Structures are given as C-alpha cells and as structure tokens.
C-alpha positions in Angstrom: 0.0 0.0 0.0 1.3 3.4 -1.0 -0.5 6.5 0.3 0.5 9.7 -1.3 -0.8 13.3 -0.9 -3.3 13.0 -3.6 -3.8 9.2 -4.2 -3.1 5.7 -2.9 -2.1 2.6 -4.6 -2.5 -1.0 -3.5 0.0 -3.4 -5.2 -1.5 -6.7 -6.0 1.7 -8.5 -6.8 5.2 -8.1 -5.3 8.7 -9.2 -5.9 11.3 -9.8 -3.3 14.9 -8.5 -3.7 17.8 -9.1 -1.1 19.2 -6.3 1.0 23.0 -6.7 1.0 25.8 -4.8 2.7 26.9 -1.6 0.8 30.6 -2.6 1.1 29.7 -6.0 -0.6 27.7 -4.4 -3.5 30.7 -4.5 -5.8 30.3 -8.3 -6.0 26.4 -8.2 -6.1 26.2 -10.7 -8.9 28.1 -13.4 -7.0 26.3 -12.7 -3.8 22.7 -12.7 -5.0 23.3 -15.7 -7.2 23.8 -17.8 -4.1 20.9 -16.3 -1.9 17.8 -18.3 -1.3 14.7 -17.0 0.7 14.9 -20.0 3.0 18.6 -19.4 4.0 18.9 -15.6 3.8 16.4 -13.5 5.7 17.1 -9.9 4.7 14.7 -9.1 1.8 12.4 -6.3 0.8 9.2 -6.5 -1.2 9.1 -4.2 -4.3 6.6 -3.6 -7.0 7.1 -6.0 -10.0 7.1 -3.0 -12.3 10.6 -2.2 -11.0 11.9 -5.1 -13.1 15.4 -3.6 -13.3 15.9 -3.7 -9.5 18.4 -6.4 -8.6 19.1 -5.8 -4.9 18.9 -3.2 -2.1 21.4 -1.8 0.3 20.7 -0.4 3.9 22.5 2.8 4.9 24.3 2.4 8.2 25.4 5.4 10.2 25.4 9.0 9.0 28.0 8.8 6.3 25.4 9.7 3.6 23.5 12.2 5.6 21.6 14.5 4.9 20.5 12.8 1.6 20.0 9.4 3.2 19.5 8.8 7.0 20.6 5.8 8.9 18.6 2.7 8.1 17.3 4.0 4.7 17.0 1.2 2.3 18.0 2.1 -1.3 16.8 -0.1 -4.3 19.7 -0.6 -6.7 19.2 -1.1 -10.4 22.8 -1.8 -11.8 21.7 -2.4 -15.3 20.0 1.0 -15.7 22.0 3.8 -17.3 22.5 6.7 -14.9 21.1 10.1 -15.9 21.7 13.6 -14.7 20.8 14.0 -11.0 20.6 10.2 -10.4 22.2 8.7 -7.3 24.8 6.1 -8.1 27.1 3.8 -6.2 30.6 4.7 -7.3 33.8 2.7 -6.7 37.0 4.7 -6.3 
C-alpha cells in the first residue's frame, strides 16, 4: 500500500529482492546468485514493475546524511543507465 498526498495505490503483486551490505555491493552478482529466501532472511518487497531492481542496500550510520538517513533502504538497479541527478554507487 502506498499513500501519497493525492492518491493511494494497492500493489496486488510483489517481488522480493535481497538487502546486501553496501561494502559488498561490488560483488552483487556473485552474492545474489547464491541467496535463497529459506537461507537468507534480509529481503524487501518491491513492486514488480521495477523489473530492473536487482538488490537493495541499507544505509548504516550518518556517512550519507543528509541525503539518506541511517537505516534508509536504497533499491539498486545496476543495469539501468545513470542520468543527470541520479544517485549512483561509485567505486574509487
């Protein structure tokens, strides 16, 4: 259920994606290929229309404040081309 200022939406279907550690996100393909819902317990439900979403990360601490507060969950779509003003995960 999403309740906005002017409307609400009830999702009838959902998809699960894993929440992985931000510092392990560089190896996301290897990590998520081995995860199974019965052995890994940190998942988030997303709308199936977000078909490019592969995984999520949880922000720990205040390193990304004020844009993202601690415990914010970010949905990551690594196959989507970044556009101006998008947030990205960059490895330096």
